[in-house]
N, C-alpha and C positions, 0 to 999 in steps of 0.2 A: 706393527701394531702386537703387540703379547699375542702369545701363541698361535702364529702362523696364518691363517684366514680369520679365525675365530675374533667377535666382536670385542672393544677392549671393554671391561667391565670395571664398574666401580671398587669393587673388590681389588682388582690388577691395578688403580690409581693409589690403593689405599695400601697395596703392599710394597710399591716402587717406593713409596714417599714414608713406608714407613710408622705412618699412622691406622689410625681405627676405619670403616666406614664409615660411620656416623662421623669423624672428625674431615672426612673428604666431602660429606653430603653438607656442611655447615659452613666450609669453605666455598666450594661452587654453587649455595646457594644465599650467602651473604647471614646467616644465621650463626647463632650460638655466640660466645667468648672464648674468641680465637687472638693466639697473638698475631700481628700483623705476617711476622716472615713467617710461621708457620702457613697462614691464608695464602700466601704466595708462593711457598712452595708448591702446597699441592695445584694450585690452579698450572705452574709450572710446567709439574707434572703431567695433569691431565691435557696441557695443549701439547706436549712432547708425545706421549702416547697415542695424541688422535681421542682420546677420549669423548663421546658423544652421550649425554642423557638421553635415557630412554624416556620419549616422549607419556609415554603410560603412568610409568615412576614417576615423572617431572610432575606431570597433572596431580597425584598423589600430595605432594609438598605443598603447591601450589596453590591448589584448588582449583584451578583453572586449567581446560585441556583445549585452548582457543580456537573452536570450534563455537561457531554461530549457525543458526539456520534462521531463512526465510518463509515463512507459512504461508502459502496463498488460503484464504477459504472461499467455497460457497454455499448455498442453501441446501441443506440436506435434500439428498433425492439427485441434484444435479451436478452428474460427471463433466466437469468442465476441463478443458485443455491450457495451462498457461500461456503456452506461445499463441494461442488465439486471442488474445488480448497484449494490445497495445501498453497499455497501462503498468500491466506485471511484468511484463517483461522491460519495459524501460525502467521500471520500478528497482528488477534483480541487478540491472547492469550498474546502475550507479549504485547499487548498497555493494557489490562485486568491487567495484572501482573503492571503497574507500576498506572495505577489507583488507582488500592486496594489500593497502598506502599501510594500512596498522599491521602486517605480517597476522591478516589472523584468517583461518580456513571460513570458507563458506559453505553450506549447502542449501540446497531448495527440498523442504520439504513437504511430502504431498498434503495435499486438504483433510482435516480432519471431517472434514463431510461427515456423513449418517454414522452416528455411533450407536444404532441399533445392533452393532456388531459387535462382537469383544475383541477387535483389533486393537492394539495396543498404541497409544501415543506415540510420535514419534522422540520424545524426551525419555520416554520410556525403554528404548530401541539404542539411544545414540546416546553419549555423554555430550550434553552442549552444556556451554558456559550462558548461554541464552537466546532469546527469539526475539526477531520480528513479526508482529502477526501481519499481515497487508489485507486489510480489509474488515474490517465489525461485524457481524451480523445477530439480531434479535436469534434469542435460542439459544448459538451457539454455546459448545461447551468450553471451547479452547481458554478464554481466561479465566475464567472459572477454575477450571483445571489446574491453570497455570500457579495461580495466585495461591490454591491449595496447597501447593509443591512447594510454594515460595521461590519459582525459576523466575531468574530477572527477564523480562520481556517490554518489548515497545512496541503499541498497536497506533496500527497508522489508521486511525480512526474511532473515536472516544466509543463504548460501549455502548447500544444502544438502550441494553438493560439496565441500566446503572450501574455505580461502581467507581467509574472511571475518576470521575471525577477528588473520588476519595483516596485512590489506590495504586492508580496508574499510571506510567509515563507513555504519554500520548503524542502523535505528531500527526497533522492533521490540514489538510486543504481546509481554507476557510470558505465553504459553500455559501453563507448568504451573502458576504459580497462578491461574488460570483454572480449569485442569483439574483444580487441587486444592481449590477451594472448591466446585466441583458437587461434586465425588462426596462432601466433609463433608457438605455438605448434604444429598445422597439418604440416606446413611447418617444421618444428622439423624432425618432425616423416615420410617426404617424396613426404606429397602431394605438388601437381605445382599448383593447380587450383583449391583452394573451391570455391563450390557454395551454396547458402542459400537457406531453403526453409524459410520465411514468414508471417506473415500477413502486412496490409496493413499500412503505419504508421496514424492510427487512434490515437494507446496507444502513448505517451511519449517514454516509453520506446523501442517501435520497432521500432519506429522512429530513437531514435540515436542509437540504433544498427545499422539497418542497414545506417547511414550514416559515423559510424566508419568502416563498411564493405569497402562501397565504398571506402575509404578514405585511407585503409590498400590497396587495391589493385590499386591504384592510386599509393603508396607511393614503393609499389616491381613491378611493372610494366604487373599486373596479368588480363584479361580480366575479365569483372566482369559474374557472373551470377548467377540471383535474380530470382526464382519462388515464387510469392510472391499470396496465396492462397487467398478466398473472403469469411471473414465468415460465410455471408448465404451457401457458399455452401459447408462447413466444416458442419453446421448444417443440413444441406440437406443430405450429403453421406460423411463423414470425411475420408473413407479410399478411395477412389474414387477421393478425390479431393486430397489428398496429393499425389496419386499413380502418377496423370496425374502432376505434380508438381517434382517428381524424377522423371517420365519420360526427363519430360525438359533438367532438367539438366544433366541427363546421356547422351543424345541426343548432350548436348554442350560440352560434355567431361572432364567433373568434376569427380575429383578421390579423393573427402572430399565433405561431407554436414553439413553443420551445420544448425541447428534448433533452432532459440530461446525462443522455446515453446516447455517444456516436451512433450505436448500430438503429438504435429508436431513430435518431436524426435521416439516418437513411432513408428508413421503412418509410417515411413519414415523407418525406419526398417522393416516392416512390407513388406512394398513394392519390399527392395531389396531386401526379401526372396522370394518374390512370382517371381521376375527374376533368381532366380540365382545366384546375387551377391553377393559375399559372405560380409562381415564384421569382422574387415575389411583386410580382403584377395586383395579383389579387388578395394572396396569404405572405408574409413575411417567414421565418422557419429560421429556427439556431438551434443549435446542440454543444456537445463539449469536442474534445478535442480524443482519441484512443488510439486507432492504427493510420489516421492519414486520412481516412476517406473522405473524411467530409470537404478536404482542401483540395480533391481531384474530382469532385461528385457534379454532377452536368449542368449545377447549378451548385458554384459556391458556398459551402456555406457560414454561415458565421458561430464559431465558438468562443464557449469560453474555456480557458485555456490550459492547464496543470501543470507544469514541469514534475513529472512520475519520474523522473534522476531525481532529481533533486528531494523528493520525498524519500527514495531508498537511501541514499548521503545522507540525509539528515536523520534519519530512522536508525540507519547504520551507527553514526557518529554520537547519536546517543544513547545508544544502545551501551557500548564503549565506554563512553563518559560513565553511564552506572554502574557496571564492573568493575570501572575502577574506582567506585568511589565518590567522583568528581561530581555527580549530582545525583538527587535523591527524588524519587516520584512521593508525593504526587505532583505531577506540571503534565502541562497542553504548550506543544509548539504547535505556531499553524505559519504554511505556503500560501500567498498569495495566491489567488489564480489572475490570470490576465485575461484580455477581450478580443480578438480578430475579429475585422470585422470585414465579409465580404459581402457578391451581390447579392446574397437569399435575403441579407435585412433592407437593399435599397426604398429606399423615399418608394411606394408604390400605391397603383391605383384600385378603385376599389371594382364589384364587381358591373357597377351601372358606369363605370369606365370614370366615376370623377377619381381627381386625389386625393388620398386620405391624407390628415395631417397640415 
């Protein structure tokens, strides 16, 4: 190295090659109108001296930092931990795999959460090329802020407040397909009136699932039975909240229950157990996959499955395509859900012992 322990600078390369700093920059970044011999000579000198461009300086030239983020969203006032949700950990694992393969650094950004504080957005503090927004919600300021600043992003889930069809790059699970698949399966197993225990339509995914349920009921002349559990009530007492929702559905005469969130499905199974209502002997029960609890439950639960790692991989691949100019929003890409049938939805008998279906 030139100058002992000192890092080789672009000025050292220019001095050794007998050219200007600008010429060195153009030679190493394939810019300017340089004679091929000059460009080759500068590169040879840079290699011989062991010159490595300063990342910050290179980002100024290229306009890219080589850094992207995955940002998880939570409802305002909800302080969640990413590690508690298999959805996020699997998604981030898939996202990281693609980032590493493309020599891009990926960070996990804190949730935006409650914007009543003056805390800056992550992109106001860290120079990011773009973001993956994992989970879109009503009233969340994230997407509007990204649009206003012109920061490239891919949203996992469309914007429930509107706007995504006109401006955004979206990767999402086809919730409607998954809901139709589980309802068709429950009907084939003999269910005459499936009910739904779900969250409010805050997230794009739960809103789409609820809409698909209502549409299916209308098409099959089934009276909808929906018990919506509030997030604040779940945080205060999850067991009691889901227990009350299950009681409401049973009073409405449902013979099957679907919970489009795994934690709700596990709590619903325990609520039915406390009432002495057998699954699937009296009520069939299904949910979604998240942390794998459905599969190892006392009665293994049938699940609508999403490959969350694939969602993460596709989101980052798509973001990199957008950054490279290979694809331009708006567009929506969908990952299809699959169905894993387990014991909780086997053909069942009703309270009077008669076989249903």
